[in-house]
N, C-alpha and C positions, 0 to 999 in steps of 0.2 A: 503491501499503498503506501501511496504517497506520504513524507517525511518530511517536513524542515524544522529546522533548527539551530536558533537564531542562538546568538551569541554575540559580548564583546562589549556590553552597555557597561555602564561604572557615571562616577562621577567626572567630571571634563569644569578646569574650567572655563570662564569665557573667552574667547584669543586661543585656547586651545586646540586638541585633533585626538579626533577616533576615531575608529574604525570598529563595525562593523561583520562577523560571516554568522554567511546563513547555509548549513549543509543541507542537500539537497540527496533526498532517496528516494523508489519507488515510481520510478518516470524516469523517459528519455530525455538528461537532462541539456545534454547539445541541442536540444531542438524549439524549447521554449522558451518565448519570452519572459524575464521573474521583473516580478519588481520592490518597491521596499515602501511601506506607507509608517503612516504615523499618526496616534493615535495620543493627543497632552487632553490632559484632565476637565473633564465637562465642554470640548470640541469632538467634532463625527470624527470616520479615521479619513486619512488624507493622505494621495498619494506621493511621495518625492521625490522617485525619479523609478525610470524600467527601463531594461538594458538589454539588445538584440541576443534569436541565437548566435549571431558572426559578433560584435562584442558594443555595434555602436548602442548610446545610452544618452536619454532627455532628462533634464530635472521637469516637473509639474510646473511652475510657479518666478517667476520670475526673481523673486528675491532666494530666491537658491541657488541661481548658477551663479558658478565655481564651490559654492560651500558645500554640496552633496556630488559627488564622483562616488554612482557603480562600477566597477566591474567586475568579473568575473573567471577561472578556472577551469573547465569545461572538463579536465582531465582528471578536477579531485570532484567534481558538483559544488562547486561553491560558487559562490555571490557575495559583493563585497558591496560595502559605502562607507564609503570616508567621509569625513564629518569635517571641515576646517574653519576656525574661524567661527567657535560656534555662539550664538546667540543665545539667554537664559530663555527665551520665548519658544524653541525651539527642543527645550524640556519635555519628553514626551513617553509612549513605547513606541521604541520600531518593529513591525514587520516587514518579513519577504515573507513573498504571495508569486504563486504561478495558475490563474485557471490551468488545468487538466480538463483532458474530457467534459469540459463545459463544467465542473466544476472549483469554487475554489479553493482552494490550500493554503492556510495558516502554520509558521511560526508560531509560537509562543509568545516571542515578544522579548522585547531585548531594553527594556530600563538606562533610558538616556536624561541623566540628570547634570544644568548648567547653571553652576552656583561659583561662586567666590567665598 
């Protein structure tokens, strides 16, 4: 079965950096678009970034451009989210996601807290 395992969250200072990882199993990883979402307290889950099977990626909002970068290692079935110069408003639980056979699958989430 499809399983996504998120890791790498924690406390980071504003202006620092952090890398999140997601390990995927149970589907042909190299063929699928992978997404990163986040959900802050009291807010809806929102798309942060997406990466195609070939490694092209996009950020969902202009405010995220240049601060959130996603990459993937198809040999390891892993996807990464690099967070640079985070702001306190980036505090949220971050999830990796894949849509496989019309169903959405989610990692368990990684808490990222941005605070000095």
